[in-house]
N, C-alpha and C positions, 0 to 999 in steps of 0.2 A: 661280066654280069654278076658273078658271085660276090665280088667285093662290093659292088653297088647294093646288092641285096643285104649285106651285113650293115651297111650304113643306113639304108632305108629302114630296116627293122629296128636298129638302135635309135634312129631319129624318132620313129613312131613311139617307141617305148619311153623316151625322155619327154617328148612333147605331151603325150596323153597322161603320163603319170604326174607331170607338173600341174595338169589341169584337174587332178583328183581321181583319175580312173584307177581301178584296182590293178596292181601289178600281177595278181593271180590270173587275170585275163590277158593283160598286155604281154607278159613274158612269153607264154606259148604262142600268141599271135605273132609277135616279132620273130620268134624262132621259125615259125612256119614260113613267114615272108622271106627270111634269109635262105631257107632250104628251097623255096620256090624259085627264087632268082638263080640259084646254083643248079637247078635241075635235079635236085636230090629228092628221094622219096619222102613225102611229107609226113604221113602217118607213122612211118618207121622212126623218123627223127623225133616225133612228138612222144610216142609211147616208149621207145627204147632209149634214145639218146637223152632227150629232155628229162623224162621221168626217172631214168636210171641215175642220172647225175643228181637230180633233186632229192631222190630217195637216199643216195649216198650221203648228202649233206645232212639230212634229217637223222640218219643213223649215227653219224659222228657227233653232231652238236645239239640235237634236241634235248638230251639230258641237261646240258649246260643252260640252255634257254629256260627250261622248266624250273630247275632249282634256283637259278638266278632271279627269275621273276617272283617265285614264292618267297625267297629270302627278302627281296626288296619290298614286297607287300607287307610281310610281317614286320619289318623294320619301320615301315610307315605307320601301320595300324597300331603298333605297340607304343607309338610316340617317341621311338628312339631317334629317328631322324630329326624330329622337332627339338628334342633335347640337345642334340649335338649342335644344331643351328643356333639355339638360344645360348648355349654355352659359349660359342664363338662370339656371339653378339655381346654378351656381358663382359667377356674378357678383353675384347678389342675395342668395343664401343663405336659410336658414330664417327669419331675422328679417324678411325681406320676402317671405314665402311667397306672399301674395295677389298682389302686384305681379309676381312672377316668373311665376306661372301665367298671369296676364292678358296680359302682354307676349309670352310665348312663343306663346300662342294667336293673338294679334294678328299677330305676324310671319309665321307660316306661312299663315294664312288670307288676309291681305292679299296675300301672294305667290301665291295661287292654289290652295293645298291645300284640299281639301274639309274642311268642319268635321267630318264623320264620321270621316275619317282622323285628324284632329287629336284627336278625343275619345279614341281608343284609345291614342294616344301620351301625351297629357297626363294622363290619369287616374292611371297609375302614378307619374308625376312629381309630381303634386299630392299623392298619398298620402304619398310620402316626405317632401316638404317640410312638409306639414301635420302629419304625425306628429312630425317633428323639432321643429317650433315649438309643438306641442301646441295647434294650432288645430282647432276642431271639424270633423270630416269632413263634416258636413252642409252646410258652406259650399263644398265642392269644386265641386259642379255650378254654382253661381252664379258662381264665379270663372272657370271654364272657359267658361261661356256668355258672360260679359262680354267675354272676349278673342276668342272665335270667332264669335259670333252676333249682334253688335250693330253697333258702329261700323265694323268692317271689312267687314260685309256690305252695309250700306245707306248709310253716310255718307261715308267717306273717298273722295275723288275718285280714279278710276282702278281701284277694286277690280274684279277680274275675276269676282266672284260673279255667279251667274246672275240674281239679283234685280236687280242693277245693269245687266244687259244687256237685260232684257226691255223696258223703255220705249224703247230706242233706235230700233227700227223704227217705233214709233208716233209718236214725237216728232221723229225725225231728229236725235238727239243722240248724244253719245259717252259713254264711261264717266267722263269728266272733267266732266260737266255740273255747273254751279254749284259750282265748286271751293271758293270761299270759304265759302259757306253749308255745304257738306259738312264742311269742317274744323271750323267752329264747332259743328255738330251732333255731330261725333265727340268734340270736347273736352267737350261737355256730357254725352254718354253715358258717356265714360270717367271724367270727374270725379265725376259723381253716383254711378256704380257703385262706384268705389273708396271714396268717402265712406261709402256704405252698408255695404260689406264690412268696412271698418275699424270702423265703429260696431258691426256685429254681432259682430265678433271681440272688441271691448272689453267688450261686454255679457256675452258668454259667459265671458270671463276673470273678470269680477267675480262671476259666478254660480258659479265653480269648475268650469265645463264644459271638458273637455279633448277630445282627438282622438276618443275613443270606441273602439268595437270594430268599426268598419266595415273591411272588407277589399276590395281591388280585385283580388284574385287571380282572381276569376271574370270579369274584364273582357272576356276573349275569348269567354266563353260567350254574352255578349249578342249577338255577331255572328251566332250561330246560332239565336237566338230568333225563331220565325216571326212572332209578334205584333209584336216590335220591328221586324222587317224590313218588315212591311206598313205600319206607321205611319211609319217613317223614309223609305220610298220616295216619299211624297208631299211631304216637306218638305225634301229635300236632293237632291244630285246624285251620291250615291255609295251603292251597295247594300251595307249592312253585311255581308252574307253573303260578300262577296269580300275582307273585311279580312284574313283569315288565309291567303288563297291567294296563290300566287306563291312567290317565293324571297327570303327576307329575308337581307340581308348580315350576316355576323358581325363585320365591321369597319366602323366609322363614319368618315365623312370629317372633315376639319378644318372649322372653323366657316366659313371663307371659302368653301370649296367647297360647303358646305351652303347658304349664303345666296345664292350666285351665281345659281342659277336663279330665285330669288324676285326678285332685283334685275333680271334680264333681263325677267321678265314686266312689271314696272312701267315700265321704261325703253322697251322696244319698244312697249308699248301706247301710251305717251305720244307717241313719235315717229310711229307709224303714224297715230294719231288726229289729231294737230295739225300734222304736217309732211309726211309722205309721201303719204297718201291725198288730201288737198286739192289736191296738185300734179299728181296723175295725171289723164290724160285718160280719163274713165269715161263718155263719152257713149254708148258701146255699150250701157250698161244700159237706155237708153230703148227699145231694140229689143224687139219683142214676145217674142222667144225668151227674154229675160231678165226678163220680167215687166213691162216698161215702167216701170221705177223710176229713181230717181236714187241717187247715192252716199250721200245723206243717209239713205236707208232701210236701207242695209247697212254703211255705213262703220264704225259703232261695233262691230258684231259682227265684221267683218273684222279690225279692229285687235286685238281680244282673241284671235281665232283665231291670227293671226300671232305674237302675243306668246307664247301657249302653245306653239305649234310650235317657236319659237326656244328657249324655255326647256327643252323636252323634249330637243332636240338637244344643248344645252349640258349638261344633266343627265346624259344617257347618255355623252357624250364624257368628262366629268369623273369619272364613276363606273363606267366600263366594267368594271373589275376587282371592283367591289363589287356588281355585279348578277349573281349566280350563275345566275339563271334568267330572263334578259331576256324571252324569249318568254312564259313563264308569267306574269310580272309585267304585261306589256302586255296579255295576254289577260284577266287578272283585272281590270285597270283598265277595259278596254273592256266586259267583261261587267257591271261595276259601274255603268255608265252607263245600261244598257238599261231596267231596271225603274223607276228614278226618272223618266226622261224620258217613258216611256210612261204612267206613273201620273199625272204632272202633265198630260200631253196629254189624258188621259181626263177630268180635272177641267175642263180648258179646253173639251173637247167638251160636257160637261154644262152649263157656263156659256153656251155658244153656243146650246144648245137652249132654255135658260131665257130668254135674251135674245130669242129668236125668238117667244116666246109673246106673244099680244096683251096679256095682263095685265102684262107687263113694262114696258109704256109707263107705267103708274102708278108703278112703282118708279123708272124713269128720271126722270120729272117730279119725284118727291119728292127724289131725290138732287140734281138740278140746281137745285131750288128752295131748298136749304138756305141759310140766311143766312150771310154772311161772305165770299161770293164763290166763284169756281171752285176756288181752292186748298183751301178748307175742305171743299167737297163732294168734291173728289178725294181728299183725305186720309181723309175719313170712309168713302168707298166702298171704298178699298183696305183700310182697317182692318177693316171689317165682313166683307168677303169673305175676307180672310186668316184672320180669326178663325173663320169658319164652316167653311172648308175645312181649317183647320189647316196651311195651306201659304202662305208668303209668295209664292212664285213662282206657284202656282196662282191664288191670290186676285188677285194683281196682273195676271196675264194676262187673267183673266175680266173684271176691271174695265175694262182698256184695250181689250179686244176689243169690249165693249159700249158704252163711252163715250169711247174715245180720240179718235175722229174729231170727236165733239162738243166735247171740250175743246180740240182744235186749232182749231176754228172760233171758240170763245170767245177763245182766245189771239190769233188774228188780229184779232178785233173789238176787243179791249181792250188790245192791245199787250203781252200777257203773254208772257214769254220761255219757250219750251218747255223750256229747260234747268232753269228753276225748277220747272216741273211735273214733270219727270223726278225731281228730287231729292225733292220732296214725296211723289210716288207711291211711290218706293222706301222712304223712311223710314216712310211710313204703312203699307206692307205688312209691315214688319219690327217692328211693335209687338204688336198683338193676335194675331199668329200664334203667339205663345208661350203659348197657353192649354194646359190640362192634356193635351189629346188630340194636341197637336203632336208629330210624329214625332221631331224633334230633342230635345225635352224628354224624351220617353219613353226614347229611346236613351241620352241623357246620364245620366239617373238610373240606368238599368240598368248602364251602364259603370262608374259610380262606386259602385255597390253601395248606393245610398240609395233613398228613396222620396219620393213627393209630400208625405207628411205632414211629413217632416223638412226637406226642401230646397226645395220648390216656392215658398214665399213669398219666399225670397231671390232666386230666379230671376225672379219677378214684378217685384221692385223694380229689379233691374239690367237686365232684358230688356224690360220693358214700361213701367214708370214713367219710367225714364231716357230711353227712346226717345220717349215721349210728350212729355216736357219739351223734348227736342231738336226734335221735330216742330213744337211750338208756336213755338219760337224761330225756326225757319226760315220758317214761314208769316208771322210778324210782321215779321221782317227783310226777307223777300222782297217782302211787300206794301208795305213802306215804302220800301225802297231798290232794289228790283228784284233781278235775278239778278247774282251776282258770285262 
């Protein structure tokens, strides 16, 4: 009965969340159902297990959600994201429409801008480019997804994406874990994705298919869609409802000023993670008042936090006259972080209750018993949980909460580098999370004015198939040569 309760609770969570119900209600309800079937104390698991785990996630990652959302909103309202998008458009032109959209998305998201902020800026740019090149509009979502939601989210070393930050406290790693393997994975994702998009474009041209009648004039309406908002809140770090709030500049900065904050994020993150923090005396962290931890548990998160704070200061200083309503912009960014972080925390709380059920031991044994070694089982567990929850960050945290300590024990026993596990876990979580009910997919389609029928298959190819190929390559190379 306990195992049946887990599946019933999970099924209810997936079905109702896909229909637009709030995960803030569904996650505790699903957890209570799982506990009820197992004959476990209901209120104790809600207030102690569920809320304890959710609070732990908030304590660890809310600062990242907060600063990331504020930074993204400042980049948007200052006109910096639009400048970068226009720069790529002018340099590559309609003849390279696909590449322009992909690279523009990659630049802003690798620099720390939320993919949801990027969606609302890139969609009009993609529409103009695709219309001028007469490329089918149904390929816009796949091109945007490739640039914003694949290699810059999970593969490129140093990416400040929340998915890349989540394994750091579990494995004692930094955002630059397994950099060589990350670059190889990024090249595979980008190369395969661009090959597929060019192939799809050529097939469409031979069939006489042009841009079509799709319009992105309604792209801002998607930010006010309550169903889109609920789905998006579990798969990203920015609440779409805040996209139109704040004060947008009517003057855009130059391209160097627009790119400077992104460069600051990458460089400061690198310096903090590899130079500054390792040289600091952080023995005080071992004291009970700080949780009795070491710098390995928090160093990666601290590096990203300092990088985002430095970038925010630089951004405001360079765009002071282009931020007409600074307080409103910062408020909108701060507000945009709350629903996503609480939604993901609720999913983590549900996962904690499931992991506490006696029947979960069978699931644990099955996962750890998968052939191919710990890297394969880790990749499979993050894949499955990200697919079921529709959230890379939620699925990844649930997997590591339940099995992270076990994998660290296996790493110590077998000599496996935690950095390799970090990279495998992040790439694994960023594959099957792109199923039809994923909030980023739903939001992207709404912003682009297309639907699952026309555009989803191409998203699968660039967002799932390409990521799976990269994941296999990383596991094979990591198993053969170790982490590098």
